[in-house]
C-alpha positions in Angstrom: -0.1 20.9 8.9 1.7 18.4 11.0 0.0 15.8 13.1 1.6 15.3 16.6 0.6 11.8 17.4 0.7 9.5 20.4 3.3 6.8 20.3 7.0 6.6 19.5 8.4 7.7 16.1 11.7 7.1 14.5 13.9 10.1 14.2 13.6 12.1 11.0 17.1 11.1 10.0 16.2 7.5 10.3 13.1 8.0 8.3 15.1 9.5 5.5 17.1 6.4 5.3 14.2 4.0 5.5 11.6 5.2 3.1 7.8 4.6 3.1 6.4 1.5 4.7 4.2 -0.3 2.2 5.3 2.1 -0.5 8.6 0.7 -1.9 10.2 -2.6 -1.5 13.3 -1.4 -3.0 13.7 1.1 -0.1 12.4 -1.7 2.1 9.0 -0.1 2.9 5.0 0.3 0.8 2.2 2.5 1.7 0.8 3.0 2.8 2.4 2.0 2.5 6.6 1.2 2.2 8.4 0.1 5.3 12.2 0.1 5.3 12.0 -3.5 6.3 9.9 -4.4 3.2 12.7 -6.7 2.2 13.7 -7.3 -1.4 15.6 -10.5 -0.7 13.9 -13.0 -3.0 16.0 -16.1 -2.2 12.9 -17.8 -0.8 10.4 -16.3 -3.2 9.4 -19.8 -4.5 9.1 -21.3 -1.1 5.5 -21.5 0.3 5.5 -21.4 4.1 3.0 -23.3 6.3 0.0 -21.9 8.1 2.0 -22.3 11.3 4.5 -19.8 10.1 1.9 -17.1 9.5 0.2 -17.9 12.8 3.6 -17.5 14.6 4.0 -14.1 12.9 0.6 -13.0 14.1 1.5 -14.2 17.6 4.7 -12.2 17.7 2.9 -9.1 16.4 0.2 -9.5 19.1 2.9 -10.0 21.8 4.7 -6.9 20.6 1.8 -4.6 21.6 1.2 -6.0 25.1 1.0 -3.0 27.5 1.3 -0.6 24.7 -1.1 1.6 22.7 -0.2 1.3 19.1 -1.8 3.3 16.3 -4.4 1.4 14.3 -2.9 -0.7 11.5 -3.4 -1.7 7.9 -4.2 -3.6 5.7 -7.5 -5.1 6.6 -10.7 -6.7 5.3 -12.6 -3.7 4.1 -15.9 -5.7 4.1 -15.6 -5.9 7.9 -16.2 -2.7 9.8 -15.4 -3.8 13.3 -12.3 -2.9 15.3 -11.3 -2.1 18.9 -8.4 0.3 18.3 -9.2 3.9 19.2 -5.7 5.3 19.0 -6.2 7.5 16.0 -5.4 11.1 15.5 -7.9 13.9 15.9 -7.2 15.2 12.4 -8.7 12.9 9.7 -6.9 13.5 6.5 -8.6 15.9 4.1 -9.7 14.8 0.6 -6.7 14.0 -1.6 -7.4 17.0 -3.9 -6.4 19.3 -1.0 -3.1 17.4 -0.3 0.2 16.8 -2.1 1.0 13.7 -4.0 4.4 12.4 -2.9 4.6 8.8 -3.9 3.1 6.1 -6.1 4.0 2.4 -5.8 2.2 -0.9 -6.1 2.1 -4.4 -4.6 1.7 -7.7 -6.4 -1.8 -9.0 -5.3 -3.9 -6.7 -3.2 -2.8 -6.1 0.4 -6.4 -5.4 1.4 -9.2 -8.0 1.1 -12.8 -7.3 0.1 -15.0 -6.2 -2.7 -13.9 -7.8 -5.9 -10.5 -9.0 -4.5 -11.2 -11.8 -2.0 -9.3 -14.8 -3.5 -6.4 -15.6 -1.2 -3.1 -16.0 -3.2 -1.7 -18.2 -0.5 0.9 -17.8 2.3 3.7 -17.1 0.0 7.3 -17.1 1.3 6.4 -15.4 4.6 8.3 -12.3 3.6 5.6 -10.6 1.4 6.0 -12.4 -1.9 3.4 -14.8 -3.2 0.6 -13.7 -0.8 -2.2 -11.2 -0.8 -5.6 -11.2 -2.5 -6.6 -11.6 -6.2 -9.4 -10.4 -8.5 -12.4 -12.7 -8.3 -13.9 -11.7 -11.6 -13.6 -13.4 -15.0 -10.9 -12.7 -17.6 -11.1 -13.8 -21.2 -8.5 -16.0 -22.8 -7.5 -13.0 -25.0 -6.9 -10.9 -21.9 -4.9 -13.7 -20.4 -2.6 -14.1 -23.4 0.9 -14.4 -22.0 2.8 -11.2 -21.2 5.5 -11.4 -18.6 7.3 -8.6 -16.8 10.5 -10.3 -15.6 12.0 -9.3 -12.3 14.2 -11.1 -9.9 12.2 -9.8 -7.0 8.6 -10.0 -8.1 7.7 -10.8 -11.7 4.3 -10.0 -13.1 2.1 -11.8 -15.6 -1.2 -11.4 -17.4 -4.0 -12.1 -15.0 -2.2 -10.8 -11.9 -3.7 -8.4 -9.5 -1.9 -5.3 -8.2 -2.9 -2.8 -5.5 -1.6 0.7 -6.3 -1.0 3.2 -3.5 -1.2 6.9 -4.3 0.3 8.5 -1.3 -0.6 12.0 -0.2 0.8 14.4 2.4 -0.6 17.6 3.9 3.0 19.0 4.0 3.4 21.7 1.3 7.1 20.8 1.2 6.4 17.2 0.2 8.1 16.3 -3.1 7.8 13.5 -5.7 10.1 10.6 -5.2 10.8 7.1 -3.8 9.8 6.4 -0.2 8.2 8.1 2.8 11.0 10.6 3.1 9.4 12.5 0.1 6.1 12.8 2.0 7.6 14.2 5.2 9.2 17.3 3.8 10.6 19.5 6.6 8.7 18.1 9.6 9.9 18.4 13.1 11.4 15.4 14.8 8.8 13.3 16.7 6.0 14.4 14.4 4.6 13.2 11.1 2.6 14.9 8.4 -1.0 13.9 7.9 -0.9 11.1 5.3 -3.6 9.7 3.0 -3.4 6.8 0.7 -5.8 6.4 -2.2 -5.7 2.6 -3.0 -6.8 1.3 -6.3 -6.8 -2.4 -7.3 -6.2 -3.4 -11.0 -6.2 -6.6 -13.0 -3.4 -6.9 -15.5 -4.6 -7.9 -18.9 -3.0 -8.3 -22.3 -5.4 -5.9 -24.0 -4.4 -2.6 -25.7 -8.0 -1.4 -25.2 -7.7 -1.7 -21.4 -6.7 1.4 -19.4 -3.2 2.8 -19.8 -1.3 2.6 -16.5 1.0 5.5 -17.5 -2.1 7.6 -17.9 -3.5 6.5 -14.5 -0.3 7.5 -12.8 0.5 10.7 -14.7 1.4 13.6 -12.4 -0.1 17.0 -12.9 0.0 20.2 -10.9 -3.3 21.7 -9.8 -3.2 25.0 -8.0 0.3 24.2 -6.6 -0.6 20.6 -5.6 0.9 17.6 -7.2 -1.9 15.3 -8.2 -2.3 12.0 -10.0 -4.4 12.9 -13.0 -6.8 10.0 -13.4 -7.9 8.6 -10.0 -11.5 8.9 -10.9 -11.3 6.0 -13.5 -11.8 3.4 -10.7 -15.5 3.5 -9.8 -17.2 2.4 -6.6 -17.7 4.0 -3.2 -14.4 4.0 -1.3 -14.0 2.4 2.2 -12.3 5.0 4.3 -10.6 4.1 7.6 -7.7 5.0 9.9 -4.7 2.6 9.6 -1.0 2.7 9.1 1.7 2.2 6.5 2.0 -1.3 5.4 4.6 -3.7 3.8 5.8 -7.1 5.0 8.5 -5.5 7.2 5.6 -5.0 9.7 4.4 -8.7 9.9 5.9 -9.0 13.4 5.8 -5.4 14.6 3.5 -2.4 14.3 4.0 0.5 12.0 4.2 3.8 14.0 2.9 5.9 11.1 -0.8 6.7 10.9 -2.5 6.9 7.5 -6.0 7.6 6.4 -6.9 5.0 3.9 -9.4 5.2 1.0 -9.8 1.8 -0.7 -12.0 1.3 -3.7 -13.7 -2.2 -3.6 -13.9 -2.5 -7.4 -11.2 -3.8 -9.8 -10.4 -2.1 -13.1 -8.5 -3.8 -15.9 -5.2 -2.2 -17.1 -3.0 -3.0 -20.0 0.0 -5.0 -18.6 2.3 -3.6 -21.3 1.7 -0.1 -20.0 2.7 -1.3 -16.5 5.9 -2.6 -18.0 6.5 0.8 -19.6 5.9 2.6 -16.3 8.3 0.4 -14.4 11.0 1.4 -16.9 10.3 5.2 -16.6 8.6 6.9 -13.7 9.3 9.8 -11.3 9.2 7.4 -8.3 12.1 5.2 -9.2 9.9 2.1 -9.0 11.2 -0.9 -10.8 9.2 -3.8 -9.5 6.1 -4.8 -7.5 6.3 -4.7 -3.7 5.5 -7.5 -1.3 2.4 -7.5 0.9 1.9 -7.4 4.7 -0.2 -10.1 6.3 -3.8 -9.1 6.5 -4.6 -7.6 10.0 -7.2 -9.6 11.8 -6.5 -8.7 15.5 -9.3 -6.4 16.7 -6.9 -4.6 19.0 -5.0 -3.4 15.9 -8.0 -2.4 13.8 -10.0 0.8 14.0 -13.8 0.7 13.5 -14.9 1.7 10.0 -17.5 4.4 10.5 -19.6 5.1 7.4 -20.1 8.9 6.9 
């Protein structure tokens, strides 16, 4: 089923080049999450920008929607239900078990805020690196024993928080791969499939008894639907809302792609060594953590969270 939405969309040929916003920084997008503009240029990764820089990005974003009717955006504070944006599709995404898994990627620090991940990592470099939200729980010294995943774009260390996006499409022709193009299948130009992102937040610990990330992301086929085999291992009642794809490429412009989000407010510990293993061998060609989009705080860009 294809969702014909209000607003302007990129042509399908352009989408195939860009990849998923908020889903993959290597293709310049994540989540969902993976915008093609989710840049991998890490030349300023160690530079922390001022509050004024973030404020200016928010101002440019607000100005970009004047006189327009953009779709509701993401990420957001999931502990706050308010929002003024009503430009959401009539068709709410079905449960993920009835959809087709098409992409898995993750961000360093959570893009969303709320639940057990409310500690601000800082402004970062203004391009998605060094920002986001971190786990507020306690980790032992043993869990924090040094383990480093070196990467020129976005290295990971014991104690870091990641937000994983399991991206689903209602398009039966969706395939497994890197970027939004795999979720669109054979859609007609000017339309998008119904998209759903199951978001899970994990704390990376140096503990072999913690959950295995390769198991959490293992792909199985259930009645002709590609699925991630172990999504149930993260407890808590999800916060479900209508938003968009994410990624720092949308800090100063809106994403045109609507996504139904399901974000668990709890944090589960995973063995960082298994994350390292997955980055070296996975169906989605992921090699490093993605950057994060600025948290959305403008009510005009947020939908109201309606508890079922």
